N, C-alpha and C positions, 0 to 999 in steps of 0.2 A: 784332328789339327792341321794346321795349313801348310803346303809345302814351300820351302826356303823359295825364293824368287831367283831366277837362273843369271848366273853371272853371264854376261856377252862383253865380247870385247871387240870392239869398232876400231878398224885401221882407219887413221885421216885420209888416206890415200897419198897421191901426189900433191906434194905441199906446194908447189906452183899453179894447184887446180882449184877447182870450187872443193874439192873433198874435205878440207880442213872446216869451210866455212858449213855445209850439209852436216858435218859430224856435229859440230856444237849447238847449230840450230836445234839439231834432232835431241841433243841433251837439254836444252831449254824449254823443253816439252816435259810440264808434268806428268804425263800417259805414258812416259816411257818407263819413268820410276815407277809408276804403279803396276808395270807390268814385269821389269827386271831390275837387275843392277846393272848398269852399262859402265865399261870403263874405255876410255879411248886409249889407244895402241898408238905413240908417235912420239913428237919432240914438245913438251909441254910450256917452254917459252915461245914456242910459236903460235900455241893455242891460245894462249893468253893474250898475243899481240893478234889476233884473228878475233876473240871475243872483245875487246877494246874497241876495234873497229867497225864491230857490228853493234856497238855498244849494248851487250845482251847482260845482262844482271845473273852473270854467273861468276863464281871464283875459280880458280882454277887450283887442282890438289895433286903436284906432282909426288908419283909413289915410284919405288922401285919393286914393288911385291905386291902384287893382286890384292891380298889380305889386309892390305893397309890401307884400301879405298874407303871412300864415307858413305857411297852409294845413297847421296840424299840428292833431292832435288835443289837446284842451284848452286851446288859444288859441282864441277866439272872434273871428275877422277881423270887423272892422265899417266900411262904406264909411260914413263919417262925415256928413251932411247938417248936423248940428249944429241943428237947425231945429225944436227942439221946447222950451219952457217947461215943463218938469218940474213945476216948481210951480205952476204955473197947471192942469195938467191933471187932471181928475178920472175916475179910472179908474171904467170900467162904465158911462159916459154919453157921449152920442151929443154932441158939441159940433165948432163950426167950427175949433178950435184942433187938435182930432185929426182933422179931414178934412183940412184943409189940410196937416199934416205927410204924412199916409199917401198923399196924392194924389201928391205932389215924391217919394215912396219910388218910387212905379209910375214915374212919368214918368225918373225915373233910371236906373233898370234898363233900361228899354227905349233911353235914350240910349248905355248901354253895351252892350248888346249888337249895337245897331247900327252902332255902332263896333268891333265883333269883340272889346271887352275881355271880355266872356263870352260861354262856347260854348251856353249856355240860361239860363234865367229859372224862377223860383218865385216864386209871390206867395203872401204870407200875407192872412186875409181883409180886408176894408174894409169900412165902413159906409155906404152909398149916401147915406144923409142925412145924416151928416157931411160926405161930400165937397160934397154940393150945398148944405148952408150954407155951406161956404168958400167960394162959386162956382165949382165945378167941375161943370159940368151933363153929367155923363156917368150913364149906369145902372149902371154895373159897368165892371169890370176888362177886359173881352172889347171895351167901345167904348173904351176909352180906350188899348188895344194898336192897334185898328184904327185910330184917327184918329192917333195918333203915328206910327204904319209907312204911313202913307197905304194901306190894306189897303180894298178894298171889297166884297171876296169872301170872307167868312169864317166859322165857325161853331165851336159848343160841343159838345164830346164828351166825354161823361162816362164813367170807367173802373173797375171795380170788379170786379177776377178777370177771369172770362171775361164779363161783362155790359157791352156797349159800347152807346152811345148816342149820337147825335147829333140838333139840333134844326133845324128849320126856322126858326122864330123864339124869341125869347130872352124879354127884357126891354122886353115891351111888354104893353098891355092884351089880355085876352081876346078883347075886340070886335076889336082890331087884328089879333091874333095870326093871328083867323079870314079875314083878308082877304090876310092874308101866304101863304097857301098856295097857292101859284102853280107850276105845270109847271116852270119855269126853276129855281125856288130848289131843290127837289125834286131836280131831276138833282144838281144842284151838289153839294148835301148829301152825296145817296146815292153820289156819285161820290169824295168825300172820305173817308166814312168805308170805302168797300172799301179804297182806296189806302191810309189809316191802319194797315187791317189787316193789308194785304199787307207793310206795312212793321213791324210787330208779329211779323210770321213766320209768319202765317198764308196759306198758298199761293193756295187758291181762295176768298174768305168770300162765305158767302152772307147777304146781307144781307136783311132785313125791314122793311117799309115799312109805316107805320102808317095807319089811316083816321082821318079827321080827327072822323066823326058816329059816333052809338052804331050798332054793328052795320055798320060802314063804311057807311053811308048804306042800307043793305036796298033795293037797287035805285033811290034816289032817295026813298023814302019818307021818310028823316028828313035829307034834305039831298043837293046834286049835284056835291057838290066831289070826291068821288073820281071820277065818270065825267069831268067837265070836267077837273079837273086832274090829281089822283094817277096814275091808270091811264094818263095818257099819259104822264104822267113815268116811269112803272115801263118803260115802253115802250120809252123813248128811252133811260135808262139801260143797259137790257139792250142795246140795238142797239150802245151804245158798250162793251159787255166786260163789265159789271157783272152778277153774279148777284142778281138783286132779284126778291123776290116781294112778293104784298101785292094792294090792300090788305088788312091785315088787324087786325080791330076789336082797338083796345089792349088791353080786358079780357083777351084770348086771348095775344095776341101776345109780352106781357113775360115769359109763364110759361115760353115756347117758349127765348126770349132767355136767359132766367136759367139756364135748363137745360142750355145749350149745343147746343139745336137750330138756331138762329143764331148768325154769329160777331159781328152785329152789328144795329144797328135806326135807323130814323128814327122821329123824334116830331115829332110836327105845331106843339107849341108848348112852352113853357117846363115848366110842372106836369105835362103827359102824359109826358112823359120823367124829371123829377124825382123825381115821388112815389117810383115804381118803383124807381127807383135807391137813394134814400135808404132805403127799407124792406129791402134788401139791405145795405148798409153800415153802418148807423147804429142802433145796439143800447143799448137803455136799463136799467140796474141798477137796479128799483124797490126793492132792499134798501137800497143806497148811494144812493140817489137822486143819479144821476150817470150820464151815458155812459159805458158801458165799451167799445163799442164805435166810433169815427167813424174810417170809409173811403173810400176813393175819390178820383180825382183829376181833376181839370177840365181839359180838354187844349184851348185854341184854333188850329183847323186854318184854313191858309190865309195866314198869317203870315209874314212872312220872317225871322223869329226864333221861337226855342221859346218856348213859355210853356205851364208846367203851374203848377197849384195844388190848394190843397184844395177839397174842396167842401163845404166848410161855413161858417156865418155866423161874425159875431164874439164870439157866446156872452157879449155885455155882460153877461148876470145871473151868470157865472161869473169874471170877470176877477178877475185879483189875489187869487183863491184857489189856485193853485197845483194844480189839480185839472184842468187842462186836458188831452186827449188828444193826444198830438204824432203817432199813426199815420197819419193823413192826410197830414200834412206828409214824413214819411219816405217815402211811396208817392209822392207829388209828385216829390221827391228823386230818387228812383228812375227813375220815368218819363222825367225831363230826362235824366239820367244816358244812358239808354237811346237816347232820340231825337239826342241830341247825337253818339253813335257812327253813326250813319245817316244818309245825307246825302239820301236821299230823304224821311224823315220833316223834317228839318230844313228842308224848302219846303214840308211839311205835304201831301204827295200830290200837288202841282202840275206835271206832269211839262212 
């Protein structure tokens, strides 16, 4: 007897952004319904407006209970918060209105997952400035999820094909990021990515750990974080059964990760990991003056619920133009489905 398809909650993201567009484009694909039962968390009236603008063959089904969803290709089920003043919304602009609505979509999808009404959650892009204008003092999705699930230890994992990178720190200043390079945290995220790789089907993953400083400090010439924090962390991770190597200078490590020499890697701060990741997954079409490829998945490890996301921003400059790629959204849904079928991933590698 086949198992029931997982129910996936998809937030429509910032309504002034490309978030609603990529959500409905994803739900127009039959392949999504072949693997899961998707429901958008957002504003049904606005979703219907987007569907009409894009001329998609979709009917919007507004629900106030996940169980009332139809889960049928051609019908976009929307858990309707009805919290958006559509006539006041300005597409492509940062605003308190958009920020408050998008925050509430995220909060609701978390609540539904914690109540076991959803098997996994997928988030569309939000705008941090808009969120904060609305009075919600969070620096991003990861922090919102951690707060409302009461999670203290968590990390951001980015996946694009065989490229997997986890971060010691994310949404902090560069100065603060250097201060957060500590042995305990490095061990924590190294174990998390190793366990996640095993749950992705890699039997004995090799994990590369980046240095913080140029040339990994060159024996202390350019900094001592490697000697006092990173090397001891790698030794500790190895003692716990993780196949970890490093510290490896970041300017050479990512080439090896991208080629598959390593199964995953640990970046010391946000941009150290994000820049090579986006170079791999994002491609610009200079002739058409638009992105021809926007792929990659953002997964939050350490949570009691599953959360995947597109790893691109709100792209306000192209919002409302109908040209946004939903490739990353399809990948995020795909990973949410994979993770929902594996209980080890469902608890994010924490045994």
